[in-house]
N, C-alpha and C positions, 0 to 999 in steps of 0.2 A: 704752209699746209698743217692742219691740226695733227698733233701727235696721236698715236694709237693708245687706246686705253685698255687696261686689263678688265676682265669680266667684273671683278669686284668694283673697280672704279666706275664702270658703266652703270652698275646697280646703284651706287651712291649718287652719281650725277643724275640718273633718271629720277631718283626719289627727290633730289634737290630741285630739279626743274619742275616737277609737279607741285612741290611745296611752294616754291617761289613764284611759280606761275599762277597758283591760286591767290597769292597775296597781291600780285601786280594786277591780275585781271579784275579782282574784287575791288581794288582801289581805283583803277583808271578805266576799266573796260577794255574790250578787244581793240577798238579803233585807236586808242591813245597809248597803247602799249606796243613797244617795238622789240624786235629781236635782240638788239644790243642790250637793252635793259634786262631782258630775261636772261641773257647769257651772263651778264655781270653779276647779277643777283645769285645765280647758281655757281659762280666762281669759275666759269669757263670762258673761252674766247667766243666771239661771234661766229667764226668759222666751224669751231667744235659744236655749236648748237646744231648745225645741219647734219652732223653725224647721228643725231638722235631724232630730229623732226625736220620734215621738209618745209614747214612754215609755222608761224606763231598760231595760226588757225588749227593746225594739227594738235599742237600742244594744248590749246584751248579745249578741244574736244575731249582729250584725255582728262583734263582737269574737271570738266563738267561731268564726265562719266563717273569719276571718282566721288564728286559731290553728291551725285544722284544715288550712288550706292548707299551712302549713309542716310540720305533722305528716304530711300525705300525701306531700309531696315527699321527706321523709327516709325514710318507709317504702318508697316506690318504689325509692329508691336502695339500700336495704338488700337488696332482692330480688336485685340483680345481684352481691352479694358472693359470693366462693367459699366452698366448705366441703367436708368429706370425703364427705358424703352428702346426698341431697335432704332427708331428715328433719332432719339437723343444720342445714342452711341454712334450712328452714322455721322450726325452733325459734329460730334466730338472728333471723329476721324478727319473730317474735312477741315475743321478749325486747326487741328494739329498740323495738317498739311500746309495750310497757309501761314500759320505761325512760323513753321520752318522755312517756307518760301520767303516770307518777309525778312527773316534774319539771315538769308543766304543771298547776298548780292549777286553772286555768280549765276544763280538760277534766273534771277531777274534779268540779267544782261542777255542770257541766252534766249528768254522768252520775248525780249523787247528789241531794242534798237540795233543790237549786234547781229541779229539773225540774218539780215540782208548781206552783211559782210561774209558770214559763213556760207550762205547759200551760193555766193559767187566764187569762193575760193577753196571749198572743200568738195571733193569728188561727190557727186549726187548719191552714189551707192553708200557712202559713209553716213551722210544725212538720213537716208532712208532706213539704214540699219539702226540708227539712234532712235528714230521715231518708232520703228517696229519694237525695239527694246521697251520704250515708253509703253506702248500698247500691251505688250506681254506682261509688264508689271501690273497694269490696271487689271488685266485678266486674273493675275494671281491675287490681287487685292480683293476683287469681287468674289473669287472662290473662297478665299480666307474668311471674308465677311459672312458669306453663306454658311460655312462650316462652323462659324462662331456664333451663329444665331441672328445674323443681320440678313434677313431675306431680300437681297437685292433683286429686283425683277427685270432689270433692263440689261442690255448687252454692254460689254466693256467699251465698245465704240462709243456708245451714248454717254457713258459716264465720263469718258475721256474728253468728248466734245463739250459737255456741260462744264467740266472743270477748266477747260482751256478758255471758254467764254468768260468764266469767272476771273481767271487770271488777267485776261485783257481789261476787264472792268477794273480790277484792282490796280493794274499798272497805270490806267489813265484816269483814276479817280480825281487827281488834282486838276485835270483839265476842265472840270466842271465847277471849279470854285471851292473855297473852303466850306466844309460841313455839308456839301450837297449830298454826300453819300452816308451821312451819319445814320447809323442803324440799318442802312439798306443792305450792306454786304452780309450781315448776319441773317437778315430775312431771305436774301438769295440763297444762302447755304441751307436754310430750312426748307425752302422750296425745292431745291435740287435734291435734297435728301428725301422729301416726300415723294417726289417723282420717281426716284430710284427704287423706292420701296413699293411703288404701285398704289400709293395713297391719293394721288391726283392723276388725271389723265389729260393728255394733249390731243386735240383733234388732229387727224391726219390731213394731208394736202387736199383730200376731196371733201373735207369739212365734216367727216362722219365721226 
């Protein structure tokens, strides 16, 4: 039976689990990382791991939340950067987002093949809360953009949907062969930015 830890020890171990979890998940993904490896990396027994988390998926969610907090801070800072036009500024914000996304394997795992594992092993309400937090951030980003002189015309839900579609395209670009998307991703970001600013219109379902 795992021994009891002092409050100070719990804080240190919790921090180590987040740190080592981030390293293990980034290197191997959720599927190929097991609890024994996580516990060993944090310097505790496998049994002690379960004093902190009910599963590796629960730890993964906390690691993702921590990574997204950093991502969000950098995104909000990018909104305040100057640029020649509102569209150029919004495109720069989007490019910053996907530069961070490309450099953060953890976010790619969450948006890609590991999502099905989470969906089956994490309580639905926790995933729903995570998605709600994502939308709340987009709402904050849209409001920050408007206040900073980037007149975004569409709802946060639309911005979120467009960016998620872009993420899927980014994640699967290699499926279409080398160089198939050369220059296309930048063009997509330009089009998304133009739409968000009301510079282009998309017909509704009735064709009007």
